[in-house]
N, C-alpha and C positions, 0 to 999 in steps of 0.2 A: 472548300478552302483547304489548301495544303499547308501543313505546318513545317517550317524549316527547323533546323537544329537549335537556333536561338529561342524560338518560341517554345519548342519542346522543353528546353532547359528551364525556361521561366515557369512553365506550367508545372514541371516536376518540383521546382523549388517552392512554389506556392502550395502544392499539395503536401510537401514535407513539412512546411511551417505549420500548416493547419493541423496535421497529425501531432506534431510536437505540442502545439497549443492545447489540443484536446487532452493529451497525456498530462500536461502540466495542470490543467484544470481539474482533472480527476485526482491527481496527487494532492492538490491543494484542498479539495473537498475531503479526501481521506485524512489529511492532517487534522482538519477541524473535527472530524469524527473521532480520531484517535485520541485527541486531547480533551474531548468533551466527557466530563465525568458522568453524564447521563447516558452516554452511548458506548463508545469503544473503551474509553478510560485506560488506554494502554500504559500511561505514565504511572498508574497505580502499582504496576508490577514490573515494568521494563524501563531501563535507562535508554534514552535515545540521544545520539550526538546532536549538539546544536539546538536542542529543544528545551526551552524553559530552564536554562542553567541555574536560575535562582530558586527553583523548586526542587525539593528532594524527590528524586525518582524512586520508584519501588525497586526492590532487589529480589523479588520472588522469582521472576522470570529472567531469562538470559538478556543481557544488553542487546539492543537491536542496533548492532554496528556491523557494517559491511555485510548486509543480509544476503546479497547476491552470492557470496562465497559460502554461505551456510546451507542454502537450498539449491536443488538442481534446476529449478525454474520458478517463474512467477506462479505458474499453475500449482506447483507443490506448496508454495507459501500460502496461496489462497486456501488450499485444502487444510493446512494447519489452522488457519483462522476460522474456517468453516466449522471444523470439529477436531480439536487437538486430541481428543480421547481416542481417535483412530490410530494415533501414533504413540500415545502414552496414556494408558488407562488410569494412571494415578495422577494425572495433571490437575492443577487447580484452575487452569485457564478455561473460562467458559466456552462452550461450543456456540459461538456467535451465530452461525447459520442454522445449525441443527435446532437450536432453541429459539430461533427467530428473534434474537436480540438485535441483529442488524439485517437489513434487507440484502438481497443479492447485489444490488447496485452499490450499497454502502460497503459491502465486503470487497467488491472490486476496487472501490476508491481507496479503502484502507490498504489493500494489497499494493496498489500503485504507489502509495506513499511510503510504506515500509520497505518495499523492494528497492526504492531509491535511496534508502539510508546507507 
């Protein structure tokens, strides 16, 4: 079967939508982890735009606003979440990956969420 340009465009659009949906699902899962006081608990230390405005956010860590402009890549952000002590030995941020507070998949999801802020 030969695909013409219309069919190729439809296929490309379907694949793009599937990828976007997976990224949105990952970010949604990351948000749930970030806001869970038994897991990420990011709100304990960081203010996040549009998140729980009626709750007083922490102010120990930097506000998580326009994160894409603060790090070189999503990979760098993930490294900070995995073990912030690699970047700042005096940090109070827990090394979520190094100490196995979060799984690799959970860190990926939190990274997707925070990178989108």
